[in-house]
Backbone as CSV, one residue per row, in Angstrom:
resi,resn,N_x,N_y,N_z,CA_x,CA_y,CA_z,C_x,C_y,C_z
1,MET,25.388,18.738,7.811,24.180,19.314,8.355,23.218,18.187,8.771
2,LYS,22.653,18.325,9.947,21.747,17.299,10.451,20.327,17.527,9.941
3,LYS,19.586,16.418,9.866,18.183,16.460,9.458,17.346,15.813,10.559
4,ARG,16.149,16.360,10.771,15.206,15.828,11.763,14.462,14.667,11.090
5,ILE,14.641,13.453,11.625,14.231,12.237,10.914,13.275,11.380,11.742
6,PHE,12.310,10.756,11.038,11.504,9.703,11.635,11.219,8.637,10.584
7,ILE,10.806,7.468,11.061,10.430,6.370,10.179,8.907,6.305,10.189
8,GLY,8.302,6.291,9.005,6.847,6.278,8.941,6.358,5.918,7.558
9,CYS,5.050,5.987,7.405,4.456,5.789,6.088,3.370,6.841,5.884
10,PHE,3.396,7.460,4.724,2.375,8.445,4.384,1.066,7.718,4.112
11,VAL,-0.036,8.382,4.424,-1.347,7.801,4.129,-2.182,8.808,3.358
12,LYS,-3.044,8.266,2.536,-4.024,9.071,1.820,-5.388,8.454,2.103
13,ILE,-6.280,9.287,2.620,-7.628,8.815,2.909,-8.522,9.332,1.780
14,PRO,-8.956,8.433,0.880,-9.753,8.873,-0.266,-10.989,9.673,0.159
15,GLU,-11.212,10.743,-0.553,-12.398,11.584,-0.350,-12.555,12.069,1.093
16,PHE,-11.441,12.295,1.770,-11.477,12.724,3.165,-11.630,14.233,3.322
17,HIS,-11.319,14.994,2.299,-11.273,16.449,2.419,-12.564,17.036,3.007
18,LYS,-13.709,16.578,2.522,-14.992,17.090,3.012,-15.178,16.761,4.501
19,LYS,-14.831,15.528,4.879,-14.957,15.125,6.285,-13.992,15.907,7.174
20,TYR,-12.786,16.180,6.642,-11.795,16.939,7.415,-12.295,18.367,7.645
21,THR,-12.915,18.942,6.639,-13.505,20.276,6.770,-14.556,20.274,7.874
22,GLU,-15.371,19.218,7.924,-16.399,19.084,8.969,-15.764,18.974,10.361
23,ILE,-14.710,18.158,10.479,-14.015,17.997,11.764,-13.427,19.335,12.214
24,LYS,-12.804,20.054,11.285,-12.224,21.362,11.627,-13.296,22.322,12.114
25,LYS,-14.460,22.268,11.481,-15.566,23.140,11.877,-16.072,22.751,13.272
26,GLU,-16.241,21.462,13.509,-16.744,20.963,14.795,-15.795,21.255,15.958
27,PHE,-14.485,21.098,15.718,-13.514,21.179,16.805,-12.685,22.467,16.808
28,GLY,-12.774,23.247,15.748,-11.957,24.456,15.645,-12.210,25.469,16.741
29,GLY,-13.466,25.665,17.112,-13.799,26.653,18.138,-13.531,26.195,19.556
30,ILE,-13.279,24.907,19.736,-13.055,24.410,21.096,-11.627,23.937,21.337
31,THR,-10.796,23.966,20.278,-9.381,23.609,20.432,-8.521,24.673,19.770
32,GLY,-7.432,25.012,20.427,-6.438,25.898,19.827,-5.243,25.078,19.391
33,GLY,-4.595,25.512,18.348,-3.440,24.791,17.814,-3.479,24.819,16.301
34,ARG,-2.552,24.119,15.688,-2.440,24.123,14.228,-2.903,22.789,13.649
35,TRP,-3.804,22.871,12.665,-4.269,21.670,11.963,-3.165,21.165,11.055
36,ILE,-3.070,19.859,10.916,-2.073,19.217,10.051,-2.622,19.158,8.632
37,PRO,-1.855,19.607,7.637,-2.325,19.485,6.248,-2.420,18.006,5.833
38,GLU,-3.402,17.702,5.002,-3.608,16.314,4.572,-2.365,15.713,3.922
39,LYS,-1.583,16.505,3.223,-0.372,15.975,2.566,0.648,15.467,3.580
40,ASN,0.529,15.880,4.858,1.444,15.435,5.910,0.922,14.238,6.704
41,PHE,-0.254,13.716,6.371,-0.811,12.588,7.122,0.117,11.376,6.999
42,HIS,0.431,10.789,8.128,1.336,9.647,8.149,1.147,8.846,9.439
43,ILE,1.676,7.641,9.435,1.782,6.815,10.631,3.261,6.809,11.007
44,THR,3.564,7.136,12.251,4.949,7.138,12.720,5.269,5.802,13.380
45,PHE,6.381,5.223,12.959,6.884,4.011,13.612,7.960,4.359,14.633
46,LYS,8.823,5.335,14.296,9.923,5.669,15.197,10.445,7.062,14.878
47,PHE,10.464,7.942,15.899,11.089,9.253,15.756,12.547,9.101,16.162
48,LEU,13.457,9.560,15.305,14.884,9.383,15.560,15.594,10.662,15.981
49,GLY,15.064,11.819,15.610,15.695,13.086,15.984,16.626,13.594,14.908
50,ASP,17.557,14.446,15.317,18.495,15.086,14.389,19.651,14.138,14.066
51,LEU,19.765,13.760,12.786,20.774,12.799,12.354,21.675,13.378,11.275
52,THR,22.911,12.904,11.267,23.857,13.255,10.207,23.562,12.399,8.975
53,GLY,24.149,12.752,7.856,23.998,11.958,6.644,24.487,10.533,6.837
54,GLU,25.577,10.368,7.581,26.122,9.036,7.852,25.138,8.198,8.685
55,GLN,24.534,8.822,9.685,23.547,8.112,10.504,22.321,7.728,9.676
56,ILE,21.884,8.622,8.802,20.738,8.329,7.936,21.044,7.126,7.044
57,ASN,22.250,7.083,6.500,22.647,5.942,5.665,22.649,4.641,6.470
58,SER,23.078,4.698,7.723,23.065,3.514,8.594,21.638,3.047,8.843
59,VAL,20.732,3.996,9.050,19.313,3.676,9.263,18.752,3.007,8.014
60,LYS,19.044,3.576,6.840,18.545,3.002,5.588,19.057,1.575,5.395
61,GLN,20.312,1.374,5.712,20.887,0.041,5.559,20.232,-0.939,6.532
62,ALA,20.047,-0.521,7.785,19.446,-1.396,8.792,18.007,-1.771,8.430
63,LEU,17.302,-0.847,7.782,15.883,-1.065,7.462,15.642,-1.389,5.987
64,SER,16.675,-1.824,5.291,16.559,-2.032,3.845,15.413,-2.971,3.472
65,ALA,15.112,-3.957,4.296,14.027,-4.901,3.980,12.651,-4.248,4.095
66,GLU,12.525,-3.223,4.941,11.231,-2.578,5.171,10.984,-1.371,4.268
67,LEU,12.051,-0.722,3.852,11.921,0.562,3.164,11.456,0.469,1.723
68,SER,10.553,1.355,1.388,10.152,1.653,0.015,9.587,0.486,-0.783
69,ARG,9.132,-0.550,-0.118,8.464,-1.627,-0.856,6.968,-1.500,-0.599
70,GLU,6.199,-1.879,-1.568,4.741,-1.877,-1.413,4.354,-2.996,-0.457
71,ILE,3.634,-2.658,0.575,3.196,-3.640,1.559,1.670,-3.691,1.513
72,SER,1.143,-4.840,1.149,-0.312,-4.985,1.077,-0.876,-5.164,2.475
73,THR,-1.937,-4.447,2.731,-2.609,-4.511,4.025,-4.012,-3.972,3.848
74,LYS,-4.737,-3.882,4.907,-6.036,-3.228,4.844,-6.182,-2.459,6.150
75,ILE,-5.802,-1.200,6.098,-5.942,-0.378,7.292,-7.170,0.514,7.135
76,GLN,-7.886,0.659,8.232,-9.086,1.492,8.233,-8.877,2.685,9.148
77,PHE,-9.428,3.811,8.734,-9.374,5.040,9.500,-10.766,5.232,10.095
78,LYS,-10.866,5.029,11.421,-12.189,5.013,12.037,-12.124,5.580,13.455
79,GLY,-12.944,6.579,13.701,-13.046,7.165,15.029,-11.957,8.186,15.301
80,LEU,-12.230,9.048,16.264,-11.272,10.070,16.671,-10.794,9.776,18.084
81,GLY,-9.603,10.224,18.410,-9.045,10.016,19.737,-8.095,11.138,20.099
82,ALA,-7.525,11.035,21.289,-6.578,12.049,21.756,-5.571,11.422,22.715
83,PHE,-4.354,11.921,22.658,-3.308,11.545,23.619,-3.113,12.712,24.575
84,PRO,-2.848,12.517,25.842,-2.804,11.209,26.493,-4.193,10.612,26.728
85,GLY,-5.260,11.390,26.574,-6.628,10.895,26.700,-7.602,12.003,26.340
86,ILE,-8.869,11.674,26.181,-9.835,12.682,25.729,-10.143,13.732,26.790
87,HIS,-9.822,13.449,28.054,-10.083,14.432,29.113,-8.921,15.409,29.298
88,ASN,-7.772,15.091,28.702,-6.604,15.976,28.759,-5.880,15.893,27.411
89,PRO,-6.545,16.327,26.328,-5.982,16.113,24.987,-4.814,17.040,24.661
90,ARG,-3.770,16.462,24.126,-2.625,17.225,23.610,-2.426,16.951,22.122
91,VAL,-2.753,15.725,21.705,-2.679,15.337,20.296,-4.051,14.779,19.914
92,PHE,-4.633,15.350,18.874,-5.965,14.977,18.378,-5.743,14.157,17.113
93,PHE,-6.370,12.961,17.015,-6.036,12.072,15.903,-7.211,11.237,15.427
94,ILE,-6.988,10.601,14.262,-7.869,9.567,13.726,-7.252,8.224,14.105
95,ASN,-8.072,7.312,14.607,-7.606,5.964,14.918,-7.328,5.192,13.631
96,VAL,-6.290,4.378,13.668,-5.949,3.501,12.553,-6.145,2.066,13.026
97,HIS,-7.003,1.327,12.333,-7.270,-0.070,12.656,-6.639,-0.947,11.579
98,ASP,-5.876,-1.933,12.025,-5.170,-2.824,11.108,-5.535,-4.269,11.433
99,SER,-6.470,-4.831,10.687,-6.926,-6.196,10.959,-5.876,-7.248,10.599
100,THR,-4.890,-6.883,9.772,-3.869,-7.841,9.349,-2.717,-7.949,10.345
101,GLY,-2.525,-6.930,11.180,-1.414,-6.928,12.132,-0.090,-6.488,11.539
102,ILE,-0.091,-6.086,10.268,1.161,-5.722,9.602,1.810,-4.481,10.224
103,LEU,1.027,-3.521,10.673,1.607,-2.317,11.279,2.357,-2.652,12.564
104,GLU,1.775,-3.512,13.386,2.421,-3.949,14.625,3.714,-4.703,14.305
105,GLU,3.659,-5.584,13.306,4.855,-6.335,12.904,5.953,-5.396,12.409
106,LEU,5.575,-4.433,11.575,6.553,-3.475,11.073,7.159,-2.663,12.214
107,ASN,6.322,-2.202,13.128,6.807,-1.419,14.255,7.822,-2.219,15.078
108,TYR,7.501,-3.473,15.342,8.406,-4.333,16.108,9.729,-4.510,15.365
109,SER,9.656,-4.835,14.090,10.858,-5.069,13.289,11.723,-3.810,13.194
110,ILE,11.096,-2.670,12.941,11.824,-1.403,12.821,12.527,-1.069,14.132
111,ASN,11.808,-1.157,15.238,12.408,-0.848,16.537,13.542,-1.807,16.886
112,LYS,13.353,-3.093,16.591,14.384,-4.085,16.887,15.652,-3.807,16.081
113,LYS,15.496,-3.591,14.771,16.659,-3.360,13.915,17.366,-2.047,14.271
114,LEU,16.596,-1.025,14.602,17.223,0.255,14.966,17.921,0.172,16.318
115,SER,17.445,-0.703,17.199,18.113,-0.859,18.505,19.524,-1.427,18.313
116,TYR,19.732,-2.221,17.260,21.052,-2.784,16.976,22.062,-1.720,16.579
117,ILE,21.574,-0.573,16.087,22.512,0.486,15.672,22.441,1.697,16.610
118,GLY,21.921,1.478,17.812,22.025,2.512,18.834,20.794,3.342,19.142
119,PHE,19.654,3.017,18.547,18.424,3.753,18.847,17.572,2.894,19.780
120,PRO,17.422,3.309,21.024,16.672,2.482,21.979,15.236,2.237,21.520
121,ALA,14.749,1.037,21.803,13.363,0.695,21.465,12.409,1.529,22.316
122,ASP,11.238,1.822,21.769,10.231,2.588,22.501,9.655,1.751,23.635
123,ASN,9.408,2.409,24.764,8.825,1.723,25.921,7.306,1.707,25.874
124,LYS,6.728,2.721,25.245,5.264,2.823,25.237,4.666,1.931,24.139
125,PRO,3.431,1.476,24.360,2.778,0.636,23.347,2.572,1.391,22.035
126,PHE,2.640,0.671,20.947,2.436,1.247,19.619,0.945,1.471,19.396
127,LYS,0.568,2.687,19.035,-0.830,3.045,18.780,-0.869,3.776,17.446
128,PRO,-1.122,3.050,16.340,-1.148,3.728,15.048,-2.282,4.748,14.984
129,HIS,-1.950,5.933,14.477,-2.920,7.029,14.396,-2.452,8.045,13.368
130,ILE,-3.387,8.913,12.969,-3.077,10.018,12.057,-3.334,11.304,12.835
131,THR,-2.276,12.035,13.126,-2.431,13.279,13.876,-3.158,14.311,13.029
132,LEU,-4.197,14.909,13.618,-4.942,15.988,12.969,-4.526,17.357,13.503
133,LYS,-4.191,17.389,14.796,-3.878,18.674,15.430,-3.109,18.427,16.717
134,ARG,-2.129,19.275,16.967,-1.471,19.317,18.270,-2.178,20.420,19.045
135,ILE,-2.842,20.033,20.119,-3.721,20.949,20.841,-2.939,21.792,21.841
136,LYS,-3.132,23.110,21.750,-2.496,24.061,22.677,-3.469,24.464,23.779
137,THR,-4.733,24.657,23.407,-5.778,24.991,24.377,-7.018,24.191,24.025
138,VAL,-7.857,23.930,25.035,-9.055,23.124,24.783,-10.146,23.459,25.794
139,LYS,-11.377,23.444,25.313,-12.553,23.507,26.185,-12.917,22.046,26.429
140,ARG,-12.422,21.498,27.528,-12.451,20.055,27.783,-13.844,19.419,27.700
141,ASP,-14.808,19.999,28.362,-16.143,19.385,28.379,-16.737,19.302,26.976
142,LEU,-16.601,20.376,26.210,-17.124,20.367,24.836,-16.358,19.369,23.972
143,PHE,-15.040,19.339,24.143,-14.207,18.415,23.377,-14.624,16.971,23.649
144,THR,-14.755,16.626,24.920,-15.121,15.259,25.305,-16.465,14.860,24.706
145,ALA,-17.430,15.750,24.773,-18.762,15.448,24.225,-18.710,15.260,22.712
146,LYS,-17.997,16.148,22.021,-17.948,16.070,20.550,-17.172,14.847,20.061
147,ILE,-16.071,14.536,20.720,-15.239,13.423,20.243,-15.998,12.097,20.352
148,LYS,-16.842,11.975,21.365,-17.628,10.753,21.517,-18.618,10.564,20.368
149,ARG,-19.062,11.664,19.785,-19.985,11.578,18.638,-19.309,10.978,17.403
150,PHE,-17.994,11.043,17.358,-17.239,10.560,16.191,-16.552,9.215,16.445
151,GLU,-16.823,8.573,17.594,-16.042,7.392,17.949,-16.207,6.216,16.985
152,ASN,-17.298,6.150,16.251,-17.499,5.055,15.292,-17.552,5.531,13.848
153,THR,-17.177,6.775,13.609,-17.220,7.319,12.249,-16.132,6.686,11.389
154,PHE,-16.541,6.156,10.239,-15.604,5.553,9.286,-15.156,6.630,8.304
155,PHE,-13.835,6.824,8.205,-13.303,7.871,7.328,-12.727,7.324,6.025
156,GLY,-12.441,6.035,5.970,-11.884,5.459,4.748,-10.911,4.342,5.072
157,GLU,-10.272,3.828,4.011,-9.286,2.766,4.200,-8.195,2.872,3.140
158,GLN,-7.126,2.159,3.399,-5.994,2.133,2.479,-5.517,0.693,2.399
159,ASN,-5.184,0.239,1.192,-4.844,-1.165,0.992,-3.367,-1.451,0.795
160,ASP,-2.543,-0.425,0.791,-1.108,-0.655,0.737,-0.392,0.527,1.382
161,ILE,0.781,0.229,1.900,1.607,1.264,2.525,3.044,1.092,2.071
162,GLN,3.833,2.099,2.345,5.247,2.084,2.012,5.998,2.750,3.153
163,VAL,6.911,2.023,3.792,7.697,2.567,4.902,8.810,3.431,4.313
164,ASN,8.997,4.610,4.918,10.012,5.543,4.437,10.799,6.153,5.585
165,VAL,12.004,6.616,5.250,12.742,7.521,6.122,12.229,8.898,5.734
166,ILE,11.708,9.640,6.711,11.059,10.916,6.431,11.759,12.041,7.183
167,GLU,12.007,13.130,6.472,12.588,14.324,7.086,11.457,15.264,7.481
168,SER,11.564,15.796,8.690,10.627,16.797,9.184,11.341,18.139,9.163
169,ILE,10.884,19.020,8.271,11.490,20.350,8.143,10.569,21.333,8.860
170,LEU,11.066,21.883,9.958,10.253,22.793,10.760,10.285,24.195,10.161
171,ARG,9.093,24.756,9.954,8.937,26.107,9.409,7.923,26.856,10.269
172,PRO,7.959,28.179,10.252,7.000,28.949,11.060,5.539,28.625,10.732
173,GLU,5.248,28.307,9.485,3.870,28.009,9.082,3.502,26.537,9.308
174,GLY,4.427,25.760,9.838,4.166,24.349,10.117,5.217,23.455,9.481
175,ALA,5.307,22.236,9.955,6.304,21.283,9.456,5.963,20.821,8.040
176,VAL,7.013,20.513,7.289,6.893,19.907,5.967,7.593,18.557,6.069
177,TYR,6.921,17.499,5.611,7.491,16.152,5.666,7.822,15.700,4.259
178,LYS,9.032,15.175,4.100,9.403,14.654,2.782,10.245,13.394,2.924
179,LYS,10.017,12.490,1.987,10.750,11.231,1.941,12.224,11.533,1.666
180,VAL,13.100,10.874,2.415,14.531,11.014,2.206,14.940,9.977,1.169
181,GLU,15.489,10.460,0.058,15.901,9.534,-1.037,17.246,8.938,-0.737
C-alpha cells in the first residue's frame, strides 16, 4: 500500500493559539477554505507523492544524515503572506525567517540527495513558510488591505528543528500529518 509522503519539519509556535484565533477572525469572513490545525504546522522541504514501503526506505537511507536529529537554529515566524501573491492568494501563510541559513542548506541537501534516487530537484525557489489556509474564495481588496497590516507582526520563534519523513493522510475533515517511523 502506498503512502502520501513529504519531507519536512514540524513547528510549534509558543503561545500562538490566541494570535491564530485573531487571524482566523480577521480573515475568516474574507477567505473561504479550510484552516490548518496547529498540530499540522510544518515547513515542507520536498513533496514526494505516493510511495511504496520500499521507496520510503530508500528515502530514509538517502537522508539518514538529515533525519530525526536535533538541529539548532533560530527561526522566526514573522508576517503573513500568500502564494502565488497577495493579489491572487491560493495559499495563506506565516513567513519563516532563518538568520542562520540552515533551512536553505537543508533544502539544498535534501533535494540533491533525493535527486540521486530519482526524485527531480525543485525548480522553484525555496520559500520557508507555515501554511495557515488553502484559499478557495477570497475578497481580494479586503484580503490585500488586511494582510499588509500583519506584514511585520512577530508570532514567535523556534530554536531547534527535526527533519522527518511525514505521511499525509487525506480525510474528509482535513489532512492528518504523522512522522513515518
